[in-house]
DONUSE-104383 format. One record per residue (C-alpha): residue number from 0; chain; x, y, z. Coordinates in nm, 3 decimals, decimal comma. Example, Ala and Ser with C-alpha at 12.3 -4.5 7.8 and 13.67 -1.06 7.14 Angstrom:
2
k/c/east/north/up
0/A/1,230/-0,450/0,780
1/A/1,367/-0,106/0,714
END
This chain:
712
k/c/east/north/up
0/A/2,630/0,842/2,487
1/A/2,868/1,037/2,259
2/A/3,246/1,054/2,218
3/A/3,467/1,326/2,073
4/A/3,773/1,135/1,958
5/A/3,633/0,807/1,821
6/A/3,418/0,778/1,510
7/A/3,201/0,502/1,362
8/A/3,364/0,252/1,129
9/A/3,065/0,244/0,895
10/A/3,162/0,309/0,530
11/A/2,869/0,553/0,516
12/A/2,999/0,773/0,797
13/A/3,176/1,016/0,566
14/A/2,860/1,061/0,355
15/A/2,660/1,156/0,665
16/A/2,918/1,372/0,840
17/A/2,821/1,737/0,815
18/A/2,485/1,651/0,654
19/A/2,303/1,538/0,971
20/A/2,316/1,635/1,337
21/A/2,656/1,550/1,481
22/A/2,533/1,418/1,815
23/A/2,278/1,190/1,650
24/A/2,548/1,061/1,415
25/A/2,772/0,969/1,709
26/A/2,512/0,806/1,933
27/A/2,626/0,485/2,102
28/A/2,455/0,199/2,281
29/A/2,526/0,088/2,638
30/A/2,826/-0,113/2,516
31/A/2,975/0,196/2,350
32/A/2,905/0,064/2,001
33/A/2,809/0,335/1,755
34/A/2,448/0,290/1,646
35/A/2,547/0,376/1,291
36/A/2,772/0,068/1,285
37/A/2,474/-0,152/1,379
38/A/2,241/-0,033/1,103
39/A/2,197/-0,270/0,807
40/A/2,347/-0,147/0,482
41/A/2,020/-0,133/0,288
42/A/1,855/0,089/0,549
43/A/2,141/0,341/0,536
44/A/2,143/0,328/0,156
45/A/1,771/0,405/0,154
46/A/1,827/0,697/0,391
47/A/2,109/0,840/0,181
48/A/1,914/0,813/-0,142
49/A/1,568/0,920/-0,023
50/A/1,586/1,104/0,310
51/A/1,920/1,279/0,349
52/A/1,809/1,600/0,176
53/A/1,465/1,613/0,338
54/A/1,374/1,851/0,626
55/A/1,304/1,551/0,853
56/A/1,637/1,377/0,792
57/A/1,754/1,403/1,156
58/A/1,419/1,287/1,288
59/A/1,416/0,980/1,069
60/A/1,783/0,895/1,118
61/A/1,731/0,902/1,494
62/A/1,433/0,670/1,449
63/A/1,636/0,430/1,233
64/A/1,909/0,417/1,500
65/A/1,654/0,351/1,774
66/A/1,468/0,082/1,581
67/A/1,800/-0,087/1,509
68/A/1,901/-0,071/1,876
69/A/1,561/-0,222/1,961
70/A/1,653/-0,513/1,731
71/A/1,367/-0,474/1,485
72/A/1,391/-0,670/1,162
73/A/1,566/-0,491/0,875
74/A/1,260/-0,507/0,652
75/A/1,040/-0,367/0,930
76/A/1,269/-0,066/0,972
77/A/1,287/-0,016/0,597
78/A/0,909/-0,040/0,559
79/A/0,836/0,201/0,845
80/A/1,087/0,460/0,728
81/A/0,974/0,424/0,368
82/A/0,608/0,483/0,453
83/A/0,674/0,775/0,688
84/A/0,912/0,936/0,439
85/A/0,663/0,900/0,152
86/A/0,373/1,042/0,353
87/A/0,578/1,339/0,472
88/A/0,678/1,412/0,112
89/A/0,310/1,410/0,014
90/A/0,210/1,636/0,303
91/A/0,497/1,885/0,266
92/A/0,434/1,914/-0,107
93/A/0,057/1,962/-0,065
94/A/0,099/2,239/0,194
95/A/0,424/2,388/0,053
96/A/0,604/2,331/0,384
97/A/0,977/2,407/0,393
98/A/1,097/2,284/0,733
99/A/0,989/2,081/1,035
100/A/0,902/2,393/1,236
101/A/0,615/2,455/0,992
102/A/0,479/2,100/1,021
103/A/0,179/2,062/1,254
104/A/0,072/1,704/1,298
105/A/-0,278/1,802/1,420
106/A/-0,329/2,017/1,112
107/A/-0,137/1,875/0,821
108/A/-0,126/1,505/0,905
109/A/-0,487/1,525/1,024
110/A/-0,603/1,657/0,686
111/A/-0,418/1,375/0,511
112/A/-0,588/1,116/0,733
113/A/-0,926/1,279/0,664
114/A/-0,867/1,243/0,290
115/A/-0,872/1,618/0,227
116/A/-0,540/1,583/0,048
117/A/-0,448/1,280/-0,163
118/A/-0,802/1,137/-0,166
119/A/-0,678/0,869/-0,409
120/A/-0,490/0,696/-0,126
121/A/-0,672/0,394/0,015
122/A/-0,820/0,367/0,363
123/A/-0,560/0,100/0,436
124/A/-0,274/0,336/0,340
125/A/-0,405/0,605/0,576
126/A/-0,453/0,358/0,857
127/A/-0,104/0,219/0,802
128/A/0,048/0,569/0,797
129/A/-0,108/0,660/1,133
130/A/-0,013/0,327/1,289
131/A/0,351/0,350/1,176
132/A/0,376/0,713/1,284
133/A/0,241/0,648/1,634
134/A/0,449/0,336/1,691
135/A/0,764/0,517/1,578
136/A/0,683/0,821/1,795
137/A/0,620/0,607/2,103
138/A/0,936/0,396/2,057
139/A/1,155/0,703/2,002
140/A/1,026/0,887/2,310
141/A/1,060/0,577/2,527
142/A/1,418/0,516/2,409
143/A/1,527/0,875/2,476
144/A/1,377/0,876/2,825
145/A/1,537/0,542/2,917
146/A/1,870/0,544/2,731
147/A/1,978/0,912/2,726
148/A/2,109/1,087/3,040
149/A/1,852/1,333/3,175
150/A/2,075/1,635/3,116
151/A/2,100/1,546/2,742
152/A/1,737/1,449/2,679
153/A/1,621/1,804/2,598
154/A/1,869/1,820/2,310
155/A/1,747/1,500/2,143
156/A/1,380/1,577/2,202
157/A/1,419/1,848/1,938
158/A/1,422/1,567/1,683
159/A/1,101/1,402/1,796
160/A/0,799/1,407/1,568
161/A/0,496/1,580/1,720
162/A/0,263/1,344/1,902
163/A/-0,087/1,357/1,749
164/A/-0,378/1,439/1,979
165/A/-0,605/1,207/1,779
166/A/-0,620/0,832/1,733
167/A/-0,762/0,591/1,478
168/A/-1,112/0,613/1,631
169/A/-1,138/0,972/1,509
170/A/-1,141/0,853/1,149
171/A/-1,364/0,628/0,942
172/A/-1,075/0,464/0,762
173/A/-1,021/0,211/1,041
174/A/-1,356/0,044/0,983
175/A/-1,329/0,092/0,607
176/A/-0,982/-0,062/0,604
177/A/-1,102/-0,363/0,806
178/A/-1,401/-0,414/0,579
179/A/-1,188/-0,378/0,268
180/A/-0,927/-0,615/0,409
181/A/-1,198/-0,870/0,490
182/A/-1,351/-0,842/0,144
183/A/-1,011/-0,864/-0,024
184/A/-0,909/-1,168/0,179
185/A/-1,230/-1,359/0,099
186/A/-1,215/-1,254/-0,266
187/A/-0,857/-1,381/-0,291
188/A/-0,944/-1,697/-0,100
189/A/-1,225/-1,757/-0,348
190/A/-0,970/-1,750/-0,630
191/A/-0,756/-2,030/-0,488
192/A/-0,990/-2,238/-0,269
193/A/-1,017/-2,586/-0,409
194/A/-0,684/-2,551/-0,589
195/A/-0,447/-2,652/-0,310
196/A/-0,353/-2,987/-0,472
197/A/-0,281/-2,815/-0,805
198/A/-0,075/-2,543/-0,636
199/A/0,122/-2,805/-0,446
200/A/0,182/-3,004/-0,766
201/A/0,299/-2,693/-0,953
202/A/0,552/-2,628/-0,677
203/A/0,693/-2,978/-0,730
204/A/0,705/-2,934/-1,109
205/A/0,899/-2,611/-1,071
206/A/1,142/-2,754/-0,818
207/A/1,207/-3,044/-1,056
208/A/1,276/-2,795/-1,336
209/A/1,525/-2,604/-1,123
210/A/1,690/-2,926/-1,014
211/A/1,740/-3,017/-1,381
212/A/1,900/-2,676/-1,440
213/A/2,129/-2,726/-1,143
214/A/2,226/-3,078/-1,252
215/A/2,307/-2,956/-1,605
216/A/2,496/-2,656/-1,466
217/A/2,714/-2,878/-1,244
218/A/2,782/-3,111/-1,538
219/A/2,887/-2,811/-1,747
220/A/3,122/-2,697/-1,468
221/A/3,276/-3,045/-1,456
222/A/3,312/-3,052/-1,835
223/A/3,486/-2,715/-1,832
224/A/3,731/-2,827/-1,566
225/A/3,790/-3,168/-1,723
226/A/3,859/-3,042/-2,075
227/A/3,998/-2,702/-1,974
228/A/3,764/-2,561/-2,237
229/A/3,772/-2,187/-2,292
230/A/3,467/-2,015/-2,151
231/A/3,195/-1,941/-2,234
232/A/3,086/-2,302/-2,279
233/A/2,751/-2,328/-2,454
234/A/2,521/-2,612/-2,362
235/A/2,157/-2,708/-2,397
236/A/1,922/-2,982/-2,282
237/A/1,563/-3,095/-2,342
238/A/1,290/-3,062/-2,084
239/A/1,050/-3,357/-2,031
240/A/0,779/-3,428/-2,289
241/A/0,517/-3,258/-2,067
242/A/0,699/-2,927/-2,120
243/A/0,834/-2,992/-2,468
244/A/1,108/-2,729/-2,478
245/A/1,484/-2,710/-2,533
246/A/1,680/-2,472/-2,305
247/A/2,002/-2,302/-2,421
248/A/2,270/-2,160/-2,189
249/A/2,624/-2,028/-2,168
250/A/2,854/-2,114/-1,880
251/A/3,072/-1,827/-1,756
252/A/3,308/-1,743/-1,476
253/A/3,395/-1,388/-1,372
254/A/3,723/-1,345/-1,568
255/A/3,582/-1,493/-1,889
256/A/3,277/-1,268/-1,873
257/A/3,489/-0,956/-1,827
258/A/3,728/-1,047/-2,110
259/A/3,446/-1,125/-2,353
260/A/3,276/-0,794/-2,271
261/A/3,598/-0,593/-2,232
262/A/3,453/-0,286/-2,403
263/A/3,209/-0,249/-2,113
264/A/3,463/-0,278/-1,827
265/A/3,728/-0,049/-1,685
266/A/4,095/-0,121/-1,774
267/A/4,171/-0,212/-1,413
268/A/3,901/-0,482/-1,420
269/A/4,028/-0,618/-1,751
270/A/4,382/-0,635/-1,619
271/A/4,272/-0,814/-1,301
272/A/4,065/-1,059/-1,505
273/A/4,361/-1,134/-1,734
274/A/4,587/-1,207/-1,437
275/A/4,307/-1,368/-1,235
276/A/4,397/-1,154/-0,937
277/A/4,205/-0,959/-0,673
278/A/3,830/-0,995/-0,723
279/A/3,902/-1,241/-1,008
280/A/4,139/-1,470/-0,821
281/A/4,053/-1,843/-0,790
282/A/3,937/-1,786/-0,431
283/A/3,693/-1,514/-0,540
284/A/3,585/-1,672/-0,867
285/A/3,265/-1,865/-0,934
286/A/3,063/-2,008/-1,221
287/A/2,727/-1,879/-1,338
288/A/2,507/-1,921/-1,645
289/A/2,350/-1,700/-1,908
290/A/2,005/-1,817/-2,017
291/A/1,998/-1,756/-2,393
292/A/1,662/-1,885/-2,510
293/A/1,400/-2,159/-2,499
294/A/1,273/-2,334/-2,810
295/A/0,954/-2,534/-2,835
296/A/0,993/-2,886/-2,971
297/A/0,644/-2,845/-3,112
298/A/0,648/-2,581/-3,384
299/A/0,285/-2,488/-3,311
300/A/0,357/-2,377/-2,955
301/A/0,544/-2,077/-2,818
302/A/0,824/-2,155/-2,575
303/A/0,770/-2,029/-2,220
304/A/1,115/-2,095/-2,077
305/A/1,194/-2,084/-1,706
306/A/0,915/-1,936/-1,498
307/A/1,139/-1,689/-1,314
308/A/1,358/-1,528/-1,582
309/A/1,138/-1,217/-1,604
310/A/1,216/-1,138/-1,240
311/A/1,582/-1,101/-1,333
312/A/1,537/-0,947/-1,677
313/A/1,307/-0,681/-1,526
314/A/1,543/-0,621/-1,234
315/A/1,298/-0,671/-0,945
316/A/1,505/-0,917/-0,741
317/A/1,634/-0,783/-0,409
318/A/1,606/-0,421/-0,296
319/A/1,530/-0,304/-0,649
320/A/1,436/0,059/-0,568
321/A/1,770/0,146/-0,405
322/A/1,918/0,224/-0,747
323/A/1,779/0,363/-1,071
324/A/1,614/0,677/-1,199
325/A/1,272/0,790/-1,084
326/A/1,116/0,668/-1,410
327/A/1,287/0,329/-1,386
328/A/1,167/0,284/-1,029
329/A/0,815/0,389/-1,128
330/A/0,813/0,137/-1,415
331/A/0,925/-0,146/-1,188
332/A/0,668/-0,052/-0,924
333/A/0,392/-0,060/-1,187
334/A/0,514/-0,396/-1,314
335/A/0,507/-0,546/-0,964
336/A/0,158/-0,404/-0,917
337/A/0,042/-0,563/-1,241
338/A/0,158/-0,898/-1,102
339/A/-0,036/-0,838/-0,781
340/A/0,245/-0,721/-0,552
341/A/0,207/-0,399/-0,354
342/A/-0,066/-0,144/-0,282
343/A/-0,289/-0,029/-0,565
344/A/-0,249/0,339/-0,481
345/A/0,122/0,312/-0,561
346/A/0,232/0,445/-0,223
347/A/0,467/0,157/-0,150
348/A/0,769/-0,002/-0,313
349/A/0,714/-0,374/-0,255
350/A/1,017/-0,601/-0,229
351/A/0,859/-0,946/-0,274
352/A/1,185/-1,110/-0,381
353/A/1,431/-0,966/-0,132
354/A/1,548/-1,255/0,085
355/A/1,797/-1,042/0,284
356/A/1,982/-1,367/0,345
357/A/2,317/-1,453/0,189
358/A/2,298/-1,740/-0,059
359/A/1,918/-1,744/-0,087
360/A/1,761/-1,623/-0,413
361/A/1,966/-1,303/-0,452
362/A/2,250/-1,334/-0,706
363/A/2,611/-1,240/-0,641
364/A/2,722/-0,878/-0,645
365/A/2,910/-0,939/-0,971
366/A/2,595/-1,056/-1,151
367/A/2,380/-0,780/-1,001
368/A/2,622/-0,513/-1,123
369/A/2,680/-0,656/-1,469
370/A/2,346/-0,811/-1,569
371/A/2,283/-0,539/-1,830
372/A/2,604/-0,630/-2,014
373/A/2,481/-0,976/-2,115
374/A/2,281/-1,073/-2,421
375/A/2,062/-1,311/-2,221
376/A/1,967/-1,335/-1,854
377/A/2,248/-1,396/-1,603
378/A/2,161/-1,649/-1,333
379/A/2,335/-1,763/-1,016
380/A/2,204/-2,120/-1,006
381/A/2,274/-2,226/-0,647
382/A/2,082/-1,942/-0,473
383/A/1,781/-2,020/-0,693
384/A/1,795/-2,392/-0,612
385/A/1,832/-2,318/-0,241
386/A/1,536/-2,079/-0,247
387/A/1,315/-2,325/-0,435
388/A/1,401/-2,606/-0,193
389/A/1,304/-2,397/0,109
390/A/0,994/-2,278/-0,075
391/A/0,877/-2,627/-0,168
392/A/0,894/-2,759/0,187
393/A/0,706/-2,452/0,309
394/A/0,441/-2,495/0,039
395/A/0,390/-2,860/0,126
396/A/0,339/-2,790/0,495
397/A/0,116/-2,487/0,432
398/A/-0,119/-2,681/0,205
399/A/-0,137/-2,998/0,417
400/A/-0,149/-2,855/0,770
401/A/-0,247/-2,487/0,739
402/A/0,052/-2,400/0,959
403/A/0,188/-2,046/1,005
404/A/0,525/-1,915/0,889
405/A/0,665/-1,877/1,240
406/A/0,569/-2,238/1,317
407/A/0,768/-2,358/1,016
408/A/1,072/-2,160/1,127
409/A/1,077/-2,368/1,446
410/A/1,126/-2,695/1,255
411/A/1,457/-2,841/1,368
412/A/1,662/-3,159/1,343
413/A/1,610/-3,295/1,695
414/A/1,414/-3,591/1,837
415/A/1,206/-3,346/2,041
416/A/1,082/-3,172/1,726
417/A/1,030/-3,450/1,471
418/A/0,875/-3,774/1,588
419/A/0,786/-4,095/1,408
420/A/0,554/-4,361/1,547
421/A/0,537/-4,706/1,395
422/A/0,190/-4,852/1,363
423/A/0,196/-5,197/1,211
424/A/0,448/-5,177/0,928
425/A/0,403/-4,804/0,861
426/A/0,565/-4,496/1,011
427/A/0,357/-4,188/1,093
428/A/0,517/-3,849/1,140
429/A/0,463/-3,522/1,323
430/A/0,660/-3,216/1,419
431/A/0,619/-3,014/1,736
432/A/0,615/-2,635/1,744
433/A/0,483/-2,358/1,968
434/A/0,177/-2,204/1,796
435/A/0,105/-1,833/1,795
436/A/-0,005/-1,708/2,137
437/A/0,112/-2,023/2,320
438/A/0,420/-2,116/2,516
439/A/0,403/-2,498/2,489
440/A/0,464/-2,716/2,185
441/A/0,177/-2,880/2,000
442/A/0,173/-3,150/1,733
443/A/0,149/-3,085/1,359
444/A/0,083/-3,406/1,168
445/A/0,256/-3,446/0,833
446/A/0,276/-3,704/0,558
447/A/0,555/-3,924/0,432
448/A/0,587/-3,686/0,137
449/A/0,667/-3,401/0,378
450/A/0,936/-3,612/0,541
451/A/1,093/-3,680/0,201
452/A/1,110/-3,306/0,137
453/A/1,269/-3,252/0,478
454/A/1,527/-3,516/0,384
455/A/1,603/-3,330/0,060
456/A/1,646/-3,008/0,250
457/A/1,871/-3,177/0,506
458/A/2,087/-3,321/0,226
459/A/2,119/-2,977/0,069
460/A/2,224/-2,822/0,402
461/A/2,483/-3,094/0,468
462/A/2,633/-3,033/0,123
463/A/2,635/-2,660/0,189
464/A/2,810/-2,695/0,525
465/A/3,026/-2,987/0,404
466/A/2,934/-3,169/0,723
467/A/2,737/-3,471/0,839
468/A/2,547/-3,244/1,076
469/A/2,383/-2,907/1,037
470/A/2,494/-2,641/1,286
471/A/2,294/-2,501/1,574
472/A/2,188/-2,142/1,508
473/A/1,990/-1,880/1,694
474/A/1,620/-1,843/1,621
475/A/1,574/-1,501/1,455
476/A/1,202/-1,421/1,432
477/A/1,202/-1,118/1,658
478/A/0,850/-1,161/1,799
479/A/0,921/-1,516/1,923
480/A/1,294/-1,540/1,979
481/A/1,252/-1,476/2,353
482/A/1,090/-1,822/2,370
483/A/1,368/-2,001/2,182
484/A/1,682/-1,875/2,348
485/A/1,905/-2,177/2,288
486/A/2,053/-2,235/1,941
487/A/1,915/-2,539/1,760
488/A/1,981/-2,714/1,426
489/A/1,692/-2,541/1,250
490/A/1,611/-2,666/0,901
491/A/1,533/-2,318/0,773
492/A/1,887/-2,184/0,792
493/A/2,172/-2,100/0,555
494/A/2,524/-1,960/0,583
495/A/2,516/-2,003/0,959
496/A/2,201/-1,796/1,017
497/A/1,840/-1,896/1,075
498/A/1,594/-1,763/0,822
499/A/1,340/-1,495/0,907
500/A/0,978/-1,458/0,801
501/A/1,085/-1,236/0,513
502/A/1,355/-1,468/0,377
503/A/1,122/-1,771/0,386
504/A/0,831/-1,576/0,238
505/A/1,049/-1,453/-0,050
506/A/1,150/-1,813/-0,129
507/A/0,786/-1,916/-0,125
508/A/0,685/-1,629/-0,356
509/A/0,973/-1,709/-0,591
510/A/0,859/-2,069/-0,630
511/A/0,501/-1,969/-0,716
512/A/0,564/-1,648/-0,908
513/A/0,347/-1,612/-1,218
514/A/0,101/-1,882/-1,116
515/A/-0,183/-1,671/-1,246
516/A/-0,505/-1,661/-1,049
517/A/-0,766/-1,386/-1,043
518/A/-1,057/-1,271/-0,831
519/A/-1,404/-1,258/-0,980
520/A/-1,335/-0,889/-1,048
521/A/-1,032/-0,982/-1,259
522/A/-0,765/-0,865/-1,013
523/A/-0,445/-1,073/-0,996
524/A/-0,400/-1,280/-0,682
525/A/-0,058/-1,349/-0,535
526/A/-0,052/-1,678/-0,346
527/A/0,057/-1,570/0,000
528/A/0,137/-1,796/0,293
529/A/-0,148/-1,672/0,510
530/A/-0,389/-1,685/0,217
531/A/-0,323/-2,059/0,193
532/A/-0,418/-2,087/0,560
533/A/-0,751/-1,918/0,485
534/A/-0,804/-2,141/0,180
535/A/-0,722/-2,451/0,385
536/A/-0,979/-2,355/0,650
537/A/-1,246/-2,255/0,396
538/A/-1,209/-2,575/0,197
539/A/-1,215/-2,789/0,511
540/A/-1,533/-2,633/0,654
541/A/-1,732/-2,542/0,344
542/A/-1,652/-2,833/0,115
543/A/-1,506/-3,090/0,350
544/A/-1,785/-3,041/0,606
545/A/-1,537/-3,041/0,894
546/A/-1,672/-2,885/1,211
547/A/-1,527/-2,556/1,335
548/A/-1,385/-2,707/1,651
549/A/-1,192/-2,966/1,452
550/A/-1,055/-2,707/1,209
551/A/-0,961/-2,488/1,506
552/A/-0,757/-2,779/1,642
553/A/-0,588/-2,837/1,307
554/A/-0,504/-2,466/1,271
555/A/-0,412/-2,436/1,640
556/A/-0,663/-2,157/1,702
557/A/-0,766/-2,076/2,056
558/A/-1,081/-1,893/1,952
559/A/-1,356/-2,045/1,736
560/A/-1,449/-1,694/1,622
561/A/-1,114/-1,671/1,447
562/A/-1,170/-2,006/1,280
563/A/-1,517/-1,895/1,172
564/A/-1,366/-1,587/1,010
565/A/-1,101/-1,791/0,831
566/A/-1,355/-2,041/0,701
567/A/-1,635/-1,810/0,591
568/A/-1,786/-1,924/0,261
569/A/-1,662/-1,742/-0,046
570/A/-1,891/-1,613/-0,323
571/A/-1,821/-1,916/-0,542
572/A/-1,895/-2,160/-0,262
573/A/-2,219/-1,982/-0,176
574/A/-2,330/-2,012/-0,537
575/A/-2,223/-2,375/-0,549
576/A/-2,406/-2,462/-0,227
577/A/-2,723/-2,281/-0,334
578/A/-2,721/-2,483/-0,654
579/A/-2,683/-2,805/-0,456
580/A/-2,963/-2,698/-0,222
581/A/-3,195/-2,635/-0,517
582/A/-3,122/-2,983/-0,651
583/A/-3,198/-3,139/-0,313
584/A/-3,519/-2,939/-0,269
585/A/-3,641/-3,065/-0,605
586/A/-3,575/-3,428/-0,512
587/A/-3,622/-3,442/-0,134
588/A/-3,983/-3,535/-0,058
589/A/-3,976/-3,508/0,322
590/A/-3,805/-3,169/0,344
591/A/-4,032/-3,037/0,622
592/A/-3,895/-3,292/0,866
593/A/-3,537/-3,188/0,791
594/A/-3,613/-2,819/0,828
595/A/-3,799/-2,863/1,155
596/A/-3,530/-3,065/1,329
597/A/-3,404/-2,880/1,638
598/A/-3,031/-2,799/1,672
599/A/-3,011/-3,005/1,990
600/A/-3,144/-3,307/1,801
601/A/-2,890/-3,252/1,528
602/A/-2,614/-3,232/1,789
603/A/-2,716/-3,564/1,942
604/A/-2,715/-3,728/1,598
605/A/-2,366/-3,588/1,535
606/A/-2,234/-3,731/1,860
607/A/-2,362/-4,076/1,767
608/A/-2,148/-4,075/1,454
609/A/-1,826/-3,938/1,603
610/A/-1,538/-4,185/1,591
611/A/-1,165/-4,156/1,636
612/A/-0,964/-4,217/1,320
613/A/-0,635/-4,036/1,371
614/A/-0,308/-4,034/1,188
615/A/-0,240/-4,396/1,271
616/A/-0,509/-4,532/1,037
617/A/-0,497/-4,586/0,664
618/A/-0,799/-4,437/0,491
619/A/-0,951/-4,471/0,148
620/A/-0,707/-4,350/-0,115
621/A/-0,455/-4,189/0,120
622/A/-0,337/-4,102/0,471
623/A/-0,532/-3,915/0,740
624/A/-0,342/-3,623/0,897
625/A/-0,563/-3,544/1,194
626/A/-0,566/-3,722/1,529
627/A/-0,896/-3,568/1,636
628/A/-1,253/-3,692/1,613
629/A/-1,330/-3,768/1,250
630/A/-1,457/-3,439/1,106
631/A/-1,685/-3,590/0,841
632/A/-1,797/-3,922/0,992
633/A/-1,547/-4,140/0,808
634/A/-1,650/-4,003/0,466
635/A/-1,286/-3,985/0,359
636/A/-1,343/-3,896/-0,005
637/A/-1,276/-3,524/-0,049
638/A/-1,172/-3,473/0,313
639/A/-0,908/-3,202/0,372
640/A/-0,760/-3,410/0,652
641/A/-0,639/-3,666/0,398
642/A/-0,354/-3,657/0,147
643/A/-0,408/-3,889/-0,153
644/A/-0,131/-4,141/-0,220
645/A/-0,045/-4,297/-0,558
646/A/0,006/-4,631/-0,386
647/A/-0,368/-4,636/-0,312
648/A/-0,484/-4,537/-0,658
649/A/-0,656/-4,872/-0,707
650/A/-0,885/-4,803/-0,410
651/A/-1,023/-4,490/-0,576
652/A/-1,066/-4,669/-0,908
653/A/-1,270/-4,935/-0,728
654/A/-1,483/-4,662/-0,566
655/A/-1,564/-4,519/-0,909
656/A/-1,682/-4,856/-1,034
657/A/-1,876/-4,916/-0,712
658/A/-2,048/-4,576/-0,739
659/A/-2,167/-4,660/-1,090
660/A/-2,326/-4,979/-0,963
661/A/-2,480/-4,793/-0,666
662/A/-2,626/-4,528/-0,896
663/A/-2,800/-4,795/-1,107
664/A/-2,944/-4,970/-0,801
665/A/-3,071/-4,648/-0,640
666/A/-3,230/-4,536/-0,967
667/A/-3,415/-4,868/-0,982
668/A/-3,533/-4,821/-0,620
669/A/-3,649/-4,463/-0,687
670/A/-3,408/-4,299/-0,442
671/A/-3,293/-3,977/-0,614
672/A/-3,100/-3,841/-0,313
673/A/-2,895/-4,160/-0,288
674/A/-2,830/-4,136/-0,663
675/A/-2,680/-3,790/-0,605
676/A/-2,466/-3,925/-0,321
677/A/-2,329/-4,194/-0,552
678/A/-2,247/-3,932/-0,816
679/A/-2,080/-3,714/-0,553
680/A/-1,871/-4,013/-0,443
681/A/-1,759/-4,070/-0,802
682/A/-1,680/-3,700/-0,850
683/A/-1,468/-3,682/-0,532
684/A/-1,282/-3,999/-0,627
685/A/-1,203/-3,862/-0,974
686/A/-1,076/-3,534/-0,825
687/A/-0,841/-3,727/-0,599
688/A/-0,730/-3,942/-0,892
689/A/-0,635/-3,624/-1,079
690/A/-0,424/-3,514/-0,785
691/A/-0,260/-3,857/-0,776
692/A/-0,186/-3,828/-1,148
693/A/-0,006/-3,500/-1,081
694/A/0,190/-3,661/-0,798
695/A/0,288/-3,949/-1,028
696/A/0,405/-3,704/-1,297
697/A/0,626/-3,494/-1,069
698/A/0,764/-3,809/-0,905
699/A/0,851/-3,943/-1,250
700/A/1,012/-3,612/-1,349
701/A/1,226/-3,618/-1,035
702/A/1,410/-3,909/-1,194
703/A/1,436/-3,746/-1,536
704/A/1,797/-3,677/-1,634
705/A/1,831/-3,427/-1,919
706/A/2,077/-3,525/-2,191
707/A/2,303/-3,223/-2,192
708/A/2,483/-3,123/-2,515
709/A/2,797/-2,911/-2,525
710/A/2,875/-2,681/-2,816
711/A/3,253/-2,664/-2,829
END
């Protein structure tokens, strides 16, 4: 497993040599590749900055090597090491421990888990610390026993963490953490349930805004090349009337930026920029923009600008805590917490906008290193556009199907995955993926709008690869890649690599950042992918009156108990339903009969009304996206299985007029319950009309071409 005359090629080897155990440093895998050479750069950088001088440096480095050899995701390794390192710092400081020989897991770690030290840490943080510790301990011991020759195992076992004699059942935090997690999830769901159409529309508005930036940026690049204008080239353009702002930018390339800020660069960089050589040669050069300001076209309003500039101005894009002073890192952590990212006890350093994927969201190294030298905010436009495009497709599928992240990652450009069936003169679409816990594909029904977004993404990928086809790549989600062994032309890919859960989630968060929602307690809510799944289920069951078995089919759940958990009523829905019940009690004369009806009788009545509708039928005001038994007995208004379509706007307008006539007739007949039904029909139709209005606006803005002005 070790060699004496060959060393790793890692650029970090020299920084580790003599600072960590020599035999650990030179560990190799079965193919004689040094484990150090396999570790991702950001994990080694974290180790060098935060762990190298700690008493447990050899223990944690060995764990990093083993996790890497076990092919764990980079972010998983970083998270595990970060949490273990932070907890050990807390424990060693509290007990004044100096070295690993003094550390007793059954004494010191036990007291942390009991809350005797650091009582301010949450139950979830304690539970997470124990889980990460035990998983790391088990994986390390297993690797040593299976990969290290028997005669060498005793040496490496010196660097094992002590195995605790206790488990999570010995502490109350497990139950507390579950209860808190449940409460938090329902509280957050309550904040967004009922808002899925608005969230989806906001995603489209933002993508349109970024597309306008990209279009203007490309025009500025063309203008610079056509006129050979000296950079920077200043330009501005107006946003649509709905936004009412004028955006101002400067176009740069690397040499021009260096020469205009020469007092802030080394002489060697200035010389290379002047001669356009080395890092500043035409092959290594690229354009980028500096966002200067936004001005409101209405003097009474303050300009908001681009929704994402604060992420760059505050320096929280990427692996933000790898550089900076302790105070700077603390400030950024607190800022992310104020936005809703990360644990409240401050024990973690969240990286919500770290795609870990070349060309997606993260700017170039040049911009990252020199962002502080600019007057405004430096932006790499293409990675932002790419991220928003991936994020928009994900958002659309999340809010119309309730699908999971790993199911989206399976979406690929093959006839076996995407299918279209013609019914009459209309095409109906679905994609096939293997749901969680299954090994066979199942259908996910999508709308024509989803297919348009897939087409946009496909166009972007073809432009990126400069090809009429997108390449086949290996599926990379580590928990499922054993199922998908053959490379496929996955849609969620870039620079020749399939995206992971983390890279897709970061694109999704980027698109929706700052979309402010709060719980009833006033805590900020970050719209997460799985939270949308809970909101989808809750809205479908509690407001759409879909039965659990139907929602379970839509969400591809195997267990109705899981669906019941996802769709539990939130506090707002309970209050809303109680209010509706009170109204009915006041008006419903024969309530005893309704109360006394037996569940079996109700079941028989339900069966009488069940009918197949499916995705191959047009429904009132939109398109149905379920092929199961109609969940709400053909009452399509307000149903979560339907996506409103602008082309059917007139149908909803007719329903509103019809409901007014029905309300008058039922009032005259003395039927108060039917009057309420007519009002409910009108309310649902108006809600869907509002969603259609949003769709019409973002469709119109897709065709808006900003009139760019150049200041020469």
